[in-house]
Structure formats: C-alpha cells, structure tokens
C-alpha positions as CSV (number, residue, x, y, z in Angstrom):
1,M,82.2,80.7,4.7
2,K,80.6,82.8,1.9
3,V,81.8,81.3,-1.4
4,A,81.0,82.9,-4.8
5,F,80.8,80.3,-7.5
6,I,81.1,81.4,-11.2
7,G,80.2,78.9,-13.9
8,L,77.6,76.3,-13.2
9,G,77.9,73.9,-16.1
10,N,78.2,70.1,-16.1
11,M,81.1,70.3,-13.7
12,G,80.5,73.5,-11.8
13,G,76.9,72.7,-10.9
14,G,77.9,69.6,-8.9
15,M,80.9,71.3,-7.3
16,A,78.8,74.2,-6.1
17,A,76.2,71.8,-4.7
18,N,78.9,70.0,-2.7
19,L,80.1,73.3,-1.2
20,V,76.5,73.8,0.0
21,K,76.5,70.3,1.5
22,A,79.7,71.2,3.4
23,G,77.9,74.1,5.0
24,H,79.2,77.0,2.9
25,A,76.9,79.8,1.8
26,V,77.3,79.6,-2.0
27,H,76.5,82.7,-4.1
28,A,76.2,81.4,-7.6
29,F,76.3,83.0,-11.1
30,D,76.0,81.6,-14.6
31,L,74.7,83.1,-17.9
32,N,72.4,80.1,-18.3
33,E,69.1,80.5,-16.5
34,E,68.5,76.7,-16.3
35,A,71.9,76.3,-14.6
36,L,71.0,79.0,-12.1
37,A,67.7,77.3,-11.4
38,R,69.4,74.0,-10.7
39,A,71.9,75.8,-8.4
40,A,69.0,77.3,-6.5
41,E,67.4,73.8,-6.1
42,N,70.7,72.7,-4.7
43,G,70.7,75.4,-2.0
44,C,72.7,78.1,-3.7
45,A,71.8,81.8,-3.6
46,T,71.7,82.9,-7.3
47,Y,72.7,86.3,-8.8
48,T,72.3,88.0,-12.1
49,S,75.9,89.3,-12.3
50,V,79.4,88.2,-11.3
51,R,79.9,91.5,-9.3
52,E,76.8,90.8,-7.2
53,A,77.9,87.2,-6.5
54,V,81.4,88.1,-5.4
55,S,80.4,91.0,-3.2
56,G,81.4,90.2,0.4
57,A,82.7,86.8,-0.5
58,D,85.4,85.0,1.5
59,A,86.4,83.0,-1.6
60,V,85.6,83.0,-5.3
61,V,85.6,79.7,-7.3
62,S,85.3,79.7,-11.0
63,M,84.7,76.9,-13.5
64,L,84.7,78.5,-17.0
65,P,85.1,77.3,-20.6
66,N,88.4,78.8,-21.7
67,G,91.3,81.1,-20.8
68,A,89.9,84.2,-22.6
69,I,86.7,84.0,-20.5
70,V,88.6,83.4,-17.3
71,Q,90.8,86.5,-18.0
72,D,87.9,88.7,-18.8
73,V,85.8,87.7,-15.8
74,F,88.6,88.1,-13.3
75,A,89.8,91.4,-14.8
76,A,86.4,93.0,-15.2
77,D,84.2,91.6,-12.5
78,V,86.2,89.9,-9.7
79,V,89.4,91.8,-9.1
80,G,88.4,95.1,-7.4
81,H,84.9,93.9,-6.7
82,A,85.4,90.9,-4.4
83,P,86.9,91.9,-1.0
84,Q,90.7,92.0,-1.2
85,S,90.8,89.4,1.6
86,A,88.9,86.9,-0.7
87,L,90.9,83.9,-1.9
88,L,90.5,83.3,-5.7
89,L,90.4,79.8,-7.0
90,D,90.1,79.1,-10.8
91,C,89.2,75.5,-11.5
92,S,88.9,75.9,-15.2
93,T,91.2,74.0,-17.6
94,I,93.2,76.8,-19.5
95,D,96.6,77.4,-20.8
96,V,99.5,77.9,-18.4
97,D,100.4,81.4,-19.6
98,T,96.9,82.7,-19.1
99,A,96.7,81.1,-15.7
100,R,99.9,82.9,-14.7
101,S,98.8,86.2,-16.2
102,V,95.5,86.1,-14.3
103,E,97.2,85.2,-11.0
104,S,99.8,88.0,-11.5
105,T,97.0,90.5,-12.1
106,A,95.2,89.3,-9.0
107,R,98.4,89.4,-6.9
108,S,99.2,92.9,-8.0
109,A,95.8,94.0,-6.7
110,G,96.5,92.4,-3.3
111,Y,94.7,89.0,-3.8
112,E,95.9,85.5,-3.2
113,M,95.0,83.1,-6.0
114,V,95.5,79.5,-7.1
115,D,94.9,77.6,-10.4
116,A,93.2,74.3,-9.5
117,P,92.0,72.4,-12.5
118,V,90.3,69.0,-11.9
119,S,90.3,65.4,-13.0
120,G,87.4,63.0,-12.6
121,G,84.5,64.1,-14.9
122,I,80.9,64.9,-14.2
123,A,80.3,61.9,-11.9
124,A,83.2,62.9,-9.7
125,A,82.0,66.5,-9.7
126,N,78.6,65.4,-8.5
127,G,80.0,62.9,-6.0
128,G,82.6,65.2,-4.5
129,T,85.5,62.8,-5.6
130,L,87.5,65.1,-8.0
131,T,91.2,65.3,-8.0
132,F,92.5,68.9,-7.8
133,M,96.0,69.8,-9.2
134,V,96.8,73.2,-7.6
135,G,99.3,75.8,-8.6
136,G,100.1,78.8,-6.4
137,S,102.1,79.9,-3.3
138,D,102.4,77.7,-0.2
139,A,100.3,80.2,1.7
140,A,97.5,80.3,-1.0
141,F,97.5,76.5,-1.2
142,A,97.1,76.2,2.6
143,K,94.0,78.5,2.4
144,A,92.6,76.7,-0.7
145,E,93.0,73.1,0.4
146,P,90.1,73.1,2.9
147,I,87.7,74.6,0.3
148,L,88.8,72.2,-2.4
149,S,88.7,69.2,-0.1
150,T,84.9,69.6,0.2
151,M,84.6,68.9,-3.6
152,G,87.3,66.3,-4.1
153,K,89.1,63.2,-2.8
154,A,92.6,64.5,-3.5
155,V,94.0,68.0,-3.4
156,I,97.7,68.1,-4.6
157,H,100.0,71.1,-4.6
158,A,101.7,70.9,-8.0
159,G,104.0,74.0,-7.5
160,G,103.9,77.7,-8.2
161,S,101.4,79.6,-10.3
162,G,100.4,77.7,-13.5
163,A,101.7,74.4,-12.2
164,G,98.2,73.0,-11.7
165,Q,97.4,73.7,-15.4
166,A,100.7,72.1,-16.5
167,A,99.9,69.0,-14.5
168,K,96.3,68.8,-15.9
169,I,97.3,69.0,-19.6
170,C,100.1,66.5,-19.2
171,N,97.7,64.1,-17.4
172,N,95.0,64.4,-20.0
173,M,97.5,64.0,-22.8
174,I,98.3,60.6,-21.3
175,L,94.6,59.9,-21.0
176,G,93.8,60.8,-24.6
177,A,96.6,58.6,-26.0
178,T,96.0,55.6,-23.7
179,M,92.2,55.6,-24.5
180,I,93.0,55.4,-28.2
181,A,95.5,52.6,-27.6
182,T,92.9,50.8,-25.4
183,C,90.3,51.1,-28.1
184,E,92.6,49.9,-30.7
185,A,93.5,46.8,-28.7
186,F,89.9,45.8,-28.0
187,A,89.0,46.3,-31.7
188,M,92.0,44.1,-32.8
189,A,91.3,41.5,-30.1
190,E,87.7,41.1,-31.4
191,K,89.0,40.7,-35.0
192,L,91.5,38.1,-33.8
193,G,88.6,36.1,-32.3
194,L,89.1,36.9,-28.6
195,D,86.1,37.2,-26.3
196,L,86.3,40.8,-25.1
197,Q,85.4,40.0,-21.5
198,T,88.2,37.4,-21.5
199,F,90.6,39.8,-23.0
200,Y,89.7,42.4,-20.3
201,D,90.1,39.8,-17.6
202,I,93.7,39.1,-18.9
203,S,94.9,42.6,-19.8
204,S,93.4,44.3,-16.7
205,K,95.7,42.1,-14.6
206,A,98.7,42.3,-17.0
207,S,101.1,44.9,-18.3
208,G,98.4,46.4,-20.6
209,Q,96.4,47.6,-17.6
210,S,95.5,51.3,-17.5
211,W,92.8,53.6,-16.1
212,S,91.3,53.7,-19.5
213,M,90.7,50.0,-19.3
214,T,90.0,49.2,-15.7
215,S,88.1,52.3,-14.7
216,Y,86.6,53.5,-18.0
217,C,86.5,50.5,-20.3
218,P,85.3,51.6,-23.8
219,V,83.4,48.3,-24.5
220,P,79.8,48.0,-23.4
221,G,79.2,45.3,-20.8
222,V,82.9,44.9,-20.0
223,G,84.5,46.1,-16.7
224,P,82.9,48.6,-14.3
225,Q,79.9,50.8,-15.4
226,S,81.1,53.5,-17.8
227,P,79.6,55.7,-20.5
228,A,80.1,52.8,-23.0
229,D,77.1,51.2,-21.2
230,N,75.0,54.3,-21.8
231,G,75.6,54.7,-25.6
232,Y,78.7,56.8,-24.9
233,Q,76.7,59.6,-23.4
234,G,77.7,61.5,-20.3
235,G,81.2,61.3,-18.8
236,F,83.8,63.4,-20.5
237,A,82.9,64.8,-23.9
238,A,85.2,64.3,-26.8
239,A,85.2,68.1,-27.5
240,L,86.6,68.6,-24.0
241,M,89.3,66.0,-24.6
242,L,90.2,67.8,-27.9
243,K,90.4,71.1,-26.0
244,D,92.8,69.6,-23.5
245,L,94.9,68.0,-26.2
246,K,95.1,71.3,-28.1
247,L,96.3,73.0,-24.9
248,A,98.9,70.2,-24.5
249,M,100.1,70.7,-28.1
250,E,100.4,74.5,-27.5
251,A,102.3,73.9,-24.3
252,A,104.6,71.4,-26.0
253,Q,105.4,73.8,-28.8
254,S,106.2,76.6,-26.3
255,V,108.9,74.6,-24.5
256,G,110.1,72.5,-27.4
257,A,108.8,69.2,-26.1
258,K,108.5,66.2,-28.5
259,V,105.1,64.6,-28.1
260,P,104.4,62.4,-31.1
261,M,101.8,60.2,-29.4
262,G,100.0,63.2,-28.0
263,A,100.0,64.9,-31.4
264,R,98.5,61.8,-33.0
265,A,95.8,61.6,-30.3
266,E,95.0,65.3,-31.0
267,E,94.6,64.5,-34.7
268,L,92.3,61.5,-34.1
269,Y,90.1,63.4,-31.7
270,Q,90.0,66.4,-34.1
271,A,88.6,64.0,-36.8
272,F,86.2,62.4,-34.3
273,C,84.8,65.8,-33.4
274,A,84.7,67.0,-37.0
275,A,82.5,64.0,-37.7
276,D,79.9,65.5,-35.3
277,H,80.9,63.4,-32.3
278,G,82.0,66.2,-30.1
279,G,79.2,65.7,-27.6
280,T,79.9,61.9,-27.4
281,D,82.0,60.6,-24.5
282,F,85.7,60.5,-25.5
283,S,85.7,56.7,-25.2
284,G,83.2,56.5,-28.1
285,I,86.2,56.9,-30.5
286,I,86.3,53.1,-30.4
287,N,83.4,53.2,-32.9
288,T,85.8,54.7,-35.5
289,L,88.3,51.9,-35.1
C-alpha cells in the first residue's frame, strides 16, 4: 500500500518507520530537513510538499502539532489532491470540534476519514506499541484498523467522528492528575522517613497503584526504567501534557463538565512549563514538590 505520512517529529518519525517495516511504500513530508533525512534513512521516500507526497496515495496519515495546522493541511493540500479513494487518518491530538470539522470537509469531498490520536509516547511510537483511539464510521474504521495495527498494540473504535479525540483528552487528563498525585505521595513518603523503594513495593501492590507508578515511576532507580532514570529527558514532554490538559479544559467548558482535579493539574503544569521545564518529561514535575 502507498501511504503518505505528513509530520515526522518525535512521534511521526517512528510511526512512519514502522509502516515501512510492515511493507508499505511510505511517501513522507515534513518541514524539517533533519526529520526528512531520518525518514529517508528509515526507508521512506521523501517529498518537498504535501501535495507531492499524497499524489497517488492509498492512505494519508498525519501527525501534526495542533488543530489549526491539521485544518490547513487537509483543506489546502490533502483534500482534492490525494485520490478520492484514499483513506485519511489524522493521528494528531487536537480539539474535538476541529476533528469533526476536518472530517466533515473530507466527507463532503468524497473521502473517508478517521481521527486516531495515540497513547504511549516516543518509545511506543518507535516500538510499534501505541494505543490508537479511533473516531469515525464503522466502514472507515474497518479500513483504518489494518494500517494502524502496524504501528500499535491496540486499535480501539471509540465511536463516531471526534470520539477518538474525546477519548484521548479524557485519558490524558487522568494521566496528568494521577502523575501529580503520585509525585506528591513519593515526596511525602520521603519526608516521613519511608524508603522510596519500599514504598513503591507496597503501593504498587495496593490500592494506590496506577500506571504513573508502576509503568512510569517518577523516582530515579525505582520501578521499571523510565525518563526519571535519564534526568527526566525523553518520554512525554511537559509542554505536550499541558497542551492536552488545555484541550481537556476547553472540552469540559464546552459541555459544562466539572473537572476540579483536571483544572488543578492544568494549573500546575502551566507553572512547571512557565519555569522553563516544557521540554522536560512530565514526570519531572516531582522536582517542584
């Protein structure tokens, strides 16, 4: 299958490489020349414009920074330039309304499209173990699933257009809040004189267990390997967590949902990023506690 891949950053680069490994002919585009060079090393054919990359494609996958860019790229360079038979898959994390608007525009032009944001971070993107939360029609999902499965360990149909984005922002609101609670607990345990490995051994097998503790422990040398063991570098940048929390707050406001814990997490990550820690892994917020 000929797959155009638009956006080859920390996540997209690994995803495109896994499509190549699965035997697809990947036509890649990014504004960054270094990203294009890495894609070429990974077996992608590279192009200098979106329109060139999507020409003749069977599917178009995008992984872009925000909703405004997604809307512009699809409206200006994908819809009407990719074959009408091409399946469109946007894996960016954007707001629900924009996802639905882009899908509506594509559908009006005769395309099938899904929103398919991911969970798992850079390591999972490189390793092909992402989780995809997919919004779109049953027919579009059936076509998207085999493509997404080459890049992930789980592909779940969340519902109609925009449902993938809704699932992603709700999931990451949980993640942001539980990471802060996990960091607070370790900081307090240390001040109370507990050995942190002992506390981990207890809480990871008790009711305080969470993904933030057992899969992504924010304490160096405790639990499985995580960014904490690498000076809080790599993984999932705090700026991206803040972006997702802001999307969650916007979504909550739009439907009148009460999210006090999510709102407080957004405030704390806003302060963390404002203190020049936006490029630090989001678990590094433990250092402020």
